[in-house]
Structures are given as structure tokens and as C-alpha cells.
N, C-alpha and C positions, 0 to 999 in steps of 0.2 A: 123058273128063276126065284130063289129064296130071296126074300125081303126082310132086312135086317130092321126090325122093330126097336128105337133105344127105350131101353131099360132104365128107369128112374126110383132109384131108394130115396124115401123120404122118412127121415129119424127125427122123429119128435115125441114130448111124452103127452102134447094136448090132445084129447079124443076127437075134438072137432075139426081137424085139420086135414083129416083122411076124407071127410066129408065134403070139405070144402075145396079139398084138389079134385076131386071125382066130379064135384059139381060145374069147376071152373072149365076143366079139359076134358067134359064129357064127350063132346063133339072129334077130338084130337084122338081120345081113348076109341071110342065107335069105330072112327076110320082107321084104325091101327098104325097111327103116326106116334103115339106115345104109349108104352106101357109102364104103370107104377107097382111098386112094392112098397109097404110100409113096416116100419119099426118103432117102438118106444123109447129105446134108447141104446147106445153105443155098444153094448153087448150083442144084442138082437142084432144089429146093422152089421155087426163084425162075421156073426155067423151065416148070415145071409149072403155077404160078399164072399167067403170061404165057399159056400156051396153053390152060387150063382155067379159063373164067370161071364155072363152076358150084361152085369149090371154096368152102366157106363158113366152115370153120373150119381154122386150122393147129396141130397140137399139134407143138411143135418143142422139141428138148434145147438147152441151151446150148453144152456142149462139143463141136463137132465138127469135122473137118478141111474146109479149102477157104474156108468160109463159116460162121461160128457161129450162134446163135441169136440173140444181139442184134443181131448186122448182118441177117440175115434179118428180124428185126424192124423195123428203119429200114428198110429196103427196102418191106417191106409198107405200112408207112405211109406212104410215098412214092407207092404205088399210089393213097392217098385213095379208096379204097372201104370205106364203112361199112359194107357188108353182108358183111365179112369180119373175122371174129374170130379173135385166136389166145390160145393157152394156151401157157404157158413150163414148161419142166421142168427143175428143179436141185436140187442135193443140198440136203439139210435144213441150216439155218442160214446158206445161201448168201444172205444177206439182201440184202448191195448189188447182186448180179446180180438178185435177184428184184423190189428196189425199182428198179433201173434200169428194168428190162422191163414193171412195172406203169406207171410215169411214162412209158415208150414206146410204151403203147397197149395192152399186153396184157389182154386180156379177166380172167385167172385165172391161177394156177399151181397145180402139181403136184410134190412132193417126192419125190425118189428115196431108196431103192427105191421104184418105184412101186406104190401098192396100187390094183389094178384095180378095186376095187369105189368107190375113192375118184376114179379116173379116170373110170369112167361117169358117177357123179354127176356130176362138173365137165363132161365133155361134153355131157349132159344140161341141164344149166343154162345154157351157152353157147349153145347151140342155141335152148333156151327164150328167152333174153334175143335173140338174134337174130330170132328170127321175131315178137317182140313190138316190136322196132324196126322191121322192116319195115312193120307195121301202122302204126305210128307216122308213117314216111314217108308213108303214103298219106293221111294227114288235116292238114290245114293247122292245124286247133285244136291238134292233141295237138303240133307244132313249135312253135305260140305257147307252148302250155302249158310245153314245154321251155326256152323262152327265160325264161319267167319266175320258173321254179324256179331258173336259175340267177342270176338278179338278186336271188330272196330268200335263196340259200344264201350270195351275196356278202356281203349286208348281214347274215344271220344272223352269219356268219365274223367280220365286221368288228366286232360289236357285243359279242362275246367277248372282244376284246383289251382289255388295261388300259388306264385313260384315261391315267393317270401313268407314271412313272419313278420305281420308290422313290429316295430318298436315302438312302444308305447310307455308314457311315463307311468311308472310305480306297478307295471304290470309286467310279469315275465310269462311269457306264452309259448308252450309245446304241444305239438299236433303230431298226430300219427293216423295213417290210416292201412288196413289190411284189406287188399281187394281180395272176393272170392273167385271162385273158379267160373261162376256165373254172374256176371255183373248185377249187383243188387242195387247200384243208384245211390250210394251214398255220397255226400257232398259238405264241403265246408267253404267257407269265405269270410271275408275281414273288408270291410270300408272305412275311411273315417271322414267324420262330417265336419261340416263349417264351423261348427261350434267347438272343435278339438277333442269330440266324444269318439269312441271308436266303437263300432258295429262289431259283430263276433258271431257268425251264423253256422249252423250245423242242417242238413237235410237228408233224406232218405225218400227216393223213389219208389212209387208200387210196382211191381214187377221185376223183370231181370232183363237182360240184352238190351236190343237197339231202343226200346220203348223208354228203358229206364234212363238210358243214356240221352234221348231227346228231351225229357222231362227236366234232367239234370241242366242242359243247355237252354232252355227256357227259364230255368229258375235262375241260372246264371246271369241271363240277360237283363231278368229284372232287377237282380240286385245289384249289378253295376247302375243302370240307369236309374234306380229310384232309392237306393236305400240310403244314400248319404243325404238325398233331397228333401225326403218325407218324414215326418213324424212316424213313430214306430207303428202305432195304429193303423194310421194310413197305408202304409207300405204294405202291410198284412191284407188290408182289405181291397186295395187296389188290384194286388198279385192274386188274392183268391178270385175274385171277378174275371181277372184278365184269363185266367187258366182254365175256369170254369167256361167262360164263352168260346175257347179253342175246340170245344166239342170235344175232348179226349176220352169221352166215355167214363170207365174206372181208372183211369191214370190219374194218380194225384202224387202231392208232394206233402211230405210230413215234414214240416220245418220249425225251428225255432232260432229267435233273434235275440241275444243281448246287447243292451247299448251301455257302457260304460262311459260315465262324466263325472269325473273326481272321484268323491266317495259312495256314488249312486250307482246303483245297476238296474235299469228298466228292461223288461224281457216279455216275449209273449211266446208259449208254445203252442204250436197247432199238429198236434199228432205225434211229437218226439218223444221218447222216454223222460223222466223226471231229471229235472237238474239237481246237482249235488254240491250243497257249498258248505265247506267245513270253516267254523267260527273258532279261531284261536282262543278266543277270549273266555268260551265256553268249553274247549276242548270236545266239540259236537259236532256232528253232521246232519245239516238242516235239508229235508228231500222236497222239492218244491214241486210238487203231483200236477199243476195247472194244466188242464187238458183243453185242446180245441179241436176242432176236426180239421184234417189236414188240408191244405190248399188247393182247389179245385174240387172239393168234395159235396159243397153245397153254396150255392152264390150268395145267400144272405146271411152266411155263417157272421157270429159276432167273436171276436178275438179280445178277450181281457189282458189288459197289463197288468203285472206284477212288479213290485219294486222293493228293494233291501239294500241295505248298505253295507259295505265293505271296511277292513280295517287291514293294518300291517297283519301281515301272518295268516291272511284267511285265503281259503282257496275255492276255485270252483272247477268242477269236472261236469263238462257236455261231452254225451257220448250218443252213437247211435245205438241200436237193440242189437247189434250183434255179439256183445259181451253177454250180454243180461238173459238174452235168448239161445246161449251157446250151450248144445249138451253134449255131456264128456260120453264115455264110453259104455257108462251104466247108465245111460239114457237120463240122466240128471240134470235140469236146466240150473245154469249159474245162478239166475235170478237178480232182482233187483235190491234185496235186502243182505245178500253177500257183495255185491259192489259198495253198498254204505259201508258195510263193517270192514272190508279191507280197505277202503279209502281212509277210514278213522287213523288205521295201524300207520299207515305211511304218510298222512298229511303234513307234516312237520318236515318231511326231507325236501330236498330242491326238485324242480319242475321236471328236471332231465332222469333224476333217479324215480320218482313217481310214476313217470312213463315207462322206464324199464321194468317197474313192478309189475305195472299195470301190462304191458306185452309179456312178461312172462307168468302171469296169471293165466292168460288166454292162452298161452301153447300149453301148459301144465294143465290146465282144463280140457283143452280140446286134445290131449293125448296125442299129439304129433300129427293128427288129422288136420286136412285143409279146412277152413271154414266154409259153411253153405252160404253165408252172407257175409257182405260187407261189414269191418269193425273198424270204429273210428272214434278217437279220444280227442279231445281239447282240453288239456289242464292250463289254467291260470290261476297265478298265484300273486298277493298284494305284496308289495316289497315294503 
């Protein structure tokens, strides 16, 4: 009987990592439980992947010469091999690259400096997941169950969204969401506080399918029960500890919330894209890039609050990463700079016209193809 030994490709330009891996997993290697291959960059890795179809797991750094890890991840995705998993390695706090990698198909991530024990757990979890997926491919009933799960997840996701947009003095609000064929877990919501202020929230659960739907429902429950009662920083700290205490593994919730009170806006951004603010008096767009780790990532995360003033004619765009990280037919990413430039062109229009323009940008860039991730926009204009 042939025993299939899992083959793992480690892609990193640090010369000491190969020695550390071989030392850490020496027993597993000796017992033929794992087999490791090594590459110094994405180009070498891609060559090995094309030549060796037995490689099941790729563990890749992001910053490397010749071809970086995110580019390698996109190349792996083009192989269209569901039996090949990827784990990304990134610096602590590099949430933009981590989110891009996860949305680009990475199964999991490991932060630097690498904790070898955590690496061992992550490799085992990825291979266990892959083994389970192989079994699922052999059973038609399992495939039907997956399709049903996606349908249920999409229904659950949509049921979590508010039925109406709140009417709030001096604010004109427009919302749009396009759900992907695989549920990505975008979520938006509103709540009003006892001091007559308004909370506007947008989130993006990690992963797809039912897991994303579960995370959205958890976030919805926290938002309904606590957002109107707590100071914004307290809400983030309590929500983060609650999600982390649920022991959901790598399931997290990128989440941003803005509190509108008269002419002042307070907000915290935990892993969501930048918030864009058009200032009419200066005819310019300010990009607030404040970044924190997503809710549920680290139990003792610190969430920094940012404040800014708004005036008549100012515009705020809150969005998920669906448009900025959308690729066109030439494999070009739309990008955050293009979002900023396009917003400046349309910022003087009404909220409905601005929303129509954003939807048109999305459709044109996608070339008529269905998006692979949810796309959410919240446009708020000060009257």
C-alpha cells in the first residue's frame, strides 16, 4: 500500500529558515510524516510547483526578491488546483497584506518572528483541512452539502443587514452591497445613541461560506446589544475579547465604526480599508489609514480612536476591500489610490449619483465578470 507523505514547499529568502525547519521537524521528517522542499523566492517556487504536482502546501513569506509572496499567491490561484493550500508569512500588524492574502486564497497566516510551535499547529491544521477536502471531493453528497451551505450562508448574511437606512439630521446616507458567488461576509449596520449621535459600522468576516455567516451573526448580536450603550473604544475592546474568548481559531472580523455627533466624527478601524473623507472647503480627499488588528485576532489588542470635523458639503466613503482589491481582465488591481482619485471626481454629486458612479466603476473594471468577494459602499454626505 502506497503511503502519501505530505509535501510542503517553504518559500523564504532567509538562509537560516531551512535549517530551523529541518531541526524543528526532524522527527516528522525521519518518520516520513512530512517532506519539505525549499525555494528562495516566488520564481523558484513556481518552477517547483509546475514540476512537482505532489506538493500540497505552500508556506511563503511576503517580502522576497524577484517575485513576492502575494504575486506567488495569485499565480497559485491561477493554477486552479483546489488540492493545493497556501499559508502566508507576514510581519505582526501588517493587516493590509494579510487581508489581501486571505482574500487571495491563502488558507491561513503566520506572523513574524515565527513561533515554531504556532507554525507546527498551522501546518497540521492546513493539512488536516486538505485531507478533509479530498474526502469531500470524492462524495457527491458532500458537494451538494457545500452548495447548500453557501446558499444558507448568503441568506444568513443578508438577513443580518438593516432593513432601512436611518434618517439623521444633516446626513444623507446611501448604501450598496453586491454579494459574491461565495459568501465573503461583508456586513454593515447602524445604531443611534441616547445622546442623539449615530453609529455607522461596516465589517468583513474572514473566510467564506457558513463560517463567515456565523461571524457576521456574532458581530450583529454584539452591535445590537452594546454599540448604542458603550463609548466607542469600550465597544471595540469588549467585542474583541468576546470574539477571542469564543475560541473560533483564525475566524476574525475586520470592523470599522464611525460615531457622528453634530459636526464631529469619532472612529476606530480594526482591519478594514482606509476611510476616505472629501473636504469641500479644500476640494481634496483625506485618506484615514488608521489600522488595528481585526476583532478576535489578539485578545489584548489596543484600538486607537481618531477624530475629525465635518462641514456642509463634506463626503465620507466607507467601503470593504471588494472594489480596491478587484482585478480586471488584465489582472490589474483597482487599488486604493484609484478609489481616492475617482472619489474626488464625483464628490460634488448627490449621494445617489455617487453611488451609481461607484457601481458603474465596479462593473466596468470587472468587465462583466461576477466578483469573487463581496463589495460594499456606504456614502455619507453632510447637507
